[in-house]
C-alpha positions as CSV (number, residue, x, y, z in Angstrom):
1,X,129.4,-53.8,83.6
2,X,129.6,-55.3,80.1
3,X,132.3,-57.8,79.2
4,X,134.0,-55.4,76.7
5,X,134.2,-52.7,79.3
6,X,135.6,-55.2,81.8
7,X,138.3,-56.4,79.4
8,X,139.2,-52.8,78.6
9,X,139.6,-52.0,82.3
10,X,141.6,-55.2,82.8
11,X,144.0,-54.3,79.9
12,X,144.5,-50.8,81.3
13,X,145.3,-52.2,84.8
14,X,147.7,-54.8,83.4
15,X,149.4,-52.2,81.2
16,X,149.8,-49.8,84.2
17,X,151.2,-52.7,86.3
18,X,153.7,-53.6,83.6
19,X,154.8,-50.0,83.1
20,X,155.2,-49.4,86.9
21,X,157.0,-52.7,87.3
22,X,159.5,-51.7,84.6
23,X,160.0,-48.2,86.1
24,X,160.1,-49.2,89.8
25,X,161.7,-52.6,89.6
26,X,164.1,-51.9,86.7
27,X,164.8,-48.3,85.6
28,X,164.7,-46.6,89.1
29,X,167.0,-49.1,90.9
30,X,169.4,-49.1,87.9
31,X,169.5,-45.3,87.9
32,X,170.1,-45.2,91.7
33,X,172.8,-47.9,91.4
34,X,174.5,-45.9,88.6
35,X,174.5,-42.7,90.5
36,X,175.9,-44.1,93.7
37,X,178.5,-46.1,91.7
38,X,179.6,-42.8,90.1
39,X,179.5,-40.6,93.3
40,X,180.3,-43.1,96.1
41,X,181.9,-46.2,94.6
42,X,183.7,-47.4,97.7
43,X,180.7,-47.1,100.0
44,X,178.3,-48.5,97.4
45,X,180.5,-51.6,97.2
46,X,180.7,-52.2,100.9
47,X,183.8,-50.2,101.9
48,X,185.9,-53.3,101.4
49,X,189.5,-53.2,102.5
50,X,192.0,-54.9,100.1
51,X,195.4,-56.1,101.4
52,X,197.9,-57.5,98.9
53,X,195.0,-58.2,96.4
54,X,192.8,-60.0,99.0
55,X,189.7,-58.7,100.6
56,X,190.3,-58.7,104.4
57,X,187.2,-57.0,105.6
58,X,185.0,-53.9,105.5
59,X,185.6,-50.7,107.3
60,X,181.9,-50.7,108.2
61,X,181.9,-54.0,110.1
62,X,183.7,-55.1,113.2
63,X,185.9,-58.1,113.4
64,X,187.0,-59.9,116.5
65,X,190.6,-59.4,117.4
66,X,192.2,-61.4,120.2
67,X,195.6,-61.3,121.8
68,X,197.7,-58.7,123.5
69,X,199.1,-57.3,120.2
70,X,195.8,-56.1,118.9
71,X,193.4,-53.4,119.8
72,X,190.1,-55.0,120.8
73,X,186.7,-53.9,119.4
74,X,183.5,-53.5,121.3
75,X,181.9,-56.7,122.5
76,X,179.5,-58.3,120.0
77,X,176.1,-59.9,120.5
78,X,175.8,-60.8,116.8
79,X,175.5,-64.5,116.5
80,X,178.6,-66.1,118.1
81,X,180.2,-62.8,117.9
82,X,181.0,-60.5,115.0
83,X,178.7,-62.5,112.7
84,X,177.6,-60.2,109.9
85,X,174.9,-62.6,108.8
86,X,173.4,-62.5,112.3
87,X,173.5,-58.8,113.2
88,X,171.6,-57.7,116.3
89,X,171.9,-56.7,119.9
90,X,171.3,-58.7,123.0
91,X,167.9,-57.2,123.7
92,X,168.5,-57.1,127.4
93,X,167.2,-54.2,129.4
94,X,169.1,-52.1,132.0
95,X,167.6,-54.0,134.9
96,X,168.5,-57.4,133.5
97,X,170.6,-59.5,135.9
98,X,172.2,-61.3,133.0
99,X,173.3,-57.9,131.4
100,X,174.6,-56.6,134.7
101,X,176.6,-59.7,135.4
102,X,178.1,-59.8,131.9
103,X,179.1,-56.2,132.0
104,X,180.7,-56.8,135.4
105,X,182.7,-59.7,134.0
106,X,183.7,-57.6,131.0
107,X,184.9,-54.8,133.3
108,X,187.0,-57.2,135.3
109,X,188.5,-58.8,132.1
110,X,189.2,-55.3,130.6
111,X,191.0,-54.1,133.7
112,X,193.0,-57.4,133.9
113,X,194.0,-57.4,130.2
114,X,195.0,-53.7,130.3
115,X,196.6,-53.8,133.7
116,X,194.3,-51.1,135.1
117,X,193.6,-50.3,138.7
118,X,190.1,-51.1,140.3
119,X,189.6,-47.3,140.4
120,X,190.1,-46.8,136.7
121,X,187.1,-45.6,134.8
122,X,186.2,-47.9,131.9
123,X,184.5,-46.5,128.8
124,X,181.1,-47.9,128.2
125,X,182.0,-49.0,124.7
126,X,184.7,-51.3,126.1
127,X,182.1,-53.4,128.0
128,X,178.8,-53.1,126.2
129,X,177.8,-54.4,122.7
130,X,176.5,-52.0,120.1
131,X,173.0,-52.2,118.8
132,X,174.1,-54.2,115.7
133,X,176.9,-56.1,117.4
134,X,179.1,-55.0,114.5
135,X,180.2,-51.5,115.3
136,X,183.7,-51.1,113.8
137,X,184.6,-48.2,116.0
138,X,185.7,-47.7,119.6
139,X,186.1,-44.5,121.5
140,X,189.4,-42.7,121.5
141,X,189.5,-43.2,125.3
142,X,189.0,-47.0,124.9
143,X,191.9,-47.1,122.4
144,X,194.2,-45.1,124.6
145,X,193.6,-47.4,127.6
146,X,194.7,-50.3,125.4
147,X,198.0,-48.6,124.4
148,X,200.3,-50.0,127.1
149,X,199.2,-53.6,126.4
150,X,199.6,-53.4,122.7
151,X,202.9,-51.4,123.0
152,X,204.4,-54.1,125.2
153,X,203.2,-57.0,122.9
154,X,204.5,-55.3,119.8
155,X,207.6,-53.8,121.3
156,X,206.6,-50.3,120.2
157,X,206.7,-47.0,122.0
158,X,203.3,-45.9,123.5
159,X,203.8,-42.5,121.7
160,X,204.1,-44.3,118.3
161,X,200.8,-46.2,119.0
162,X,199.1,-43.0,120.1
163,X,200.1,-41.5,116.7
164,X,198.6,-44.5,114.9
165,X,195.4,-44.0,116.9
166,X,195.3,-40.4,115.9
167,X,195.8,-41.4,112.2
168,X,192.8,-43.8,112.4
169,X,190.5,-41.5,114.4
170,X,187.5,-40.4,112.5
171,X,185.9,-37.0,113.3
172,X,182.3,-36.4,114.2
173,X,179.8,-36.8,111.3
174,X,179.3,-33.5,109.6
175,X,181.5,-32.0,112.3
176,X,178.6,-32.1,114.9
177,X,177.1,-35.6,115.2
178,X,178.5,-38.3,117.4
179,X,182.0,-38.5,118.9
180,X,185.4,-39.0,117.4
181,X,186.0,-42.7,117.0
182,X,188.8,-45.1,116.1
183,X,188.3,-47.8,113.4
184,X,189.7,-50.9,115.0
185,X,190.1,-52.9,111.8
186,X,192.1,-50.3,109.9
187,X,194.2,-49.6,113.0
188,X,195.1,-53.2,113.5
189,X,195.8,-53.8,109.8
190,X,198.1,-50.7,109.8
191,X,200.0,-52.2,112.8
192,X,200.3,-55.6,111.1
193,X,201.6,-54.0,107.9
194,X,204.2,-52.0,109.9
195,X,207.8,-53.0,108.9
């Protein structure tokens, strides 16, 4: 290959690289960003929840709530618990002695906290961490089992709390995927804001 042909091919390759870089690294991401900002602005910006002008969380990420007056989220294996910068599951298999022991401990704690009998069935989401460790939802059954504890701590009627649970229950995705679920953060914030 002659030097002039080589330089021509090199210029063509560099021009193609530059054009593709502008399109794929600039124009395309900018177009996608603009479209999602126009169509789904809340989701595109992290589904942040504002309370009195301050960001208090995201409806997409779990936060740890402790104490009898709060509904408790799923257990978390993310970092030291509910660490969004360290999302991930525990990576323990169903035959792992460590997993079995930790689930047994969580079952005993859940029954104790919620004053349940040893025969009470405990929902799986109450004692197992989600794959990300940051699942913001619990099952409706899990929320309803926590009602007596929260009602007593907040001096509320169980019926009023069940209505709050219904208010914060999200339906199946597209009406068919998954199960109805309760967003713990929005539910607890609603209870805190109650006057």
